[in-house]
N, C-alpha and C positions, 0 to 999 in steps of 0.2 A: 319547596318541592324540588327545584333544580339543585339545591344544595344537597339534599338527600340522594339524588341521582348521582351527583359527583362523588359522594362517599361510596356508593355501591359500585360504581364503575369509574375508578380513579383515572384510567387511561383514556377515557373518552374526552374529546376536545369539543369546545363550543364551536358553533358555526358549521358543524359537520353533519347536521341533520340528526344528531343523536347517535351517530355511528362513530366508532373509533377512527381516528385519523392515522394512516400509516404512510410511510415513505414509499414512493414508487420504486420500481426496479432500478431506474436511473439514479435516484437519490441514494439507494443502497450501494450502487456501483461507485458513486462519488466518495463514499466513505472508505472504500478499498483503495489505499494509496501506497502501493509498493514503491513508487518513484520517490517517496520521501527519504527512503534509505539512500538514494543516490546523492541527495544534498548532504546527508550526514557523512557519506564517504568522501565527498569533495572537501568538506571542512576538515576532516581528519587527515586526508592526504596532505593538506596544507599545514598540518601540525597544530590544529586548533582543537579545543575542547569546549563543550557546552558548560556555561556558567549559569546554573539555575537561579542564582541570586540576581545577577544582572540580566538574566534571560537573553543572553547573546553568546555567540561563539567568540572565544578569546584565544590568542596565541599562547601556546605553552612553549617557553624557551627551551625546555629540556628535549623537545621533539624537533627542534630546528635542524639538527644535522641529518635527520632522516626524512624530513618533509619535502614535498614537491613545491614548486612555485605555483602561483595561482593559474598561470597558463597551463602547466602540466596537469594540475588537478582538474581543471575545466575540460581539457582535452580528453582525459581518461573517463571522466564521468559523462561527457557527451557521447563517448563511444558506447558506454554500457546503458545509457538512459533508455534507448528503444527496447532493450530486453527487460526493462524494469517498470513497464507501464501497466496500468490496469487492463489494457487490451490483452497483454500477454498473460495476466493472471487469470483470465477466463478462456484462454485459448486451449487447444488440445493437441499439442505437438507430440509426435511419437519420439521414441528414444533416438532414432537415427537422425531426425531433424534437429533435436537438441544437441546431439554430439557434434554435428557439422557446424551449427551456429556457434556453439561454445568454442570449438577449435578455431574458427574464423575470428572471433572476437579476441581471443587470447593472442593469436598470431599478429593481428592488427595492432593491439596494444603494445606488444613487444617491438614491432617495427617502428611505431610512433615514438616510443621511448628511445630506441637506438638512434633514429634519425634526428631527434630533437633533444638529446640528452642534456645539452647545456641549458637551453631555455626552459626545460622541464625541471631542472634542478636535480638531475640524476648524477650521483657522485660515486656509485658503487654497484657492483653486480647484485649485491643483496637487495638494493632498492628495486632493481628490475624484478627480482623474484617476489618481492613484497607487492609490487603493483600487479604482477601476474596473478598472485594468489587472491588479491582483492577482486580483480576482474573475473577470475574463474569462479570463485565462491559466490559472488553476488549474481552472476549470470546463471550459474547452475541452479541455484535456489529459485531464482525468478522463473526460469524456464520449466523447472520441475514442479513448481507450486501448483499448477493446474492439474497435476497428475491425479487420476481417478476422479476428476471433475469435482474436487472438494468445494471450490468456491461456487461453481455452477449449481451443485446440489444445495449449498447454503442459500443461494439466491432463490432457487426454485422452491425449496422448503419454506422459506420466509414468505414468498408470495402465496404459496398454498395455505400457510398458516393464517396470513392476513385475510384471505378469502373466507376461510373457515370462521374466523372471529367476526368478520363483517356479516356473514350469513347468520351466525349466532345472534348478533346484535339485531338483525332484522326480525328474527323469531321472537326475541325478548320484547321488542317494541311493538310487535304485532298482537295477535290474539293472546299469547302468553303474558304479555305485558299488562293485560287487564287484571290479572290476578296477583299482581305485585302488592306487597304490604304497603299500606298507607293510601291506597287509591279508593 
């Protein structure tokens, strides 16, 4: 009987009272990880590429002349990290707030690079522009991501859908469940 029920409702999990098991809002938020991009940026700033076979970041000698030192890459990614968290991905900043924050982060990155050019591995003006563009692009996209409440709507619709399916499951196992085939 239980085997037949598993075939009819493949997304139901055991131990859940016969109801589908769904992730909570917090679990769904844990799956939204914009800060993972910051780790990729750090590795790429250091001139590394992902090796899928070895499943690790490896140094690309061809990028050595344009890469930053580990100190430089860490400093830049530490600067942009707060703008790249899941808290930001569900925030609702207006355009003026985004513009001010973006400008502040870019200016700070440039000051950091100029003050610490030697230990960051900055050897040319083009590297400064390269760092600026990375900071600008990542920060802008991170801060604009919540625009029109896209992720919030996703979370709310998922929760609403979960409630609907759970309510449907209650109805199926209630009186309507008596008329199921095989009973």
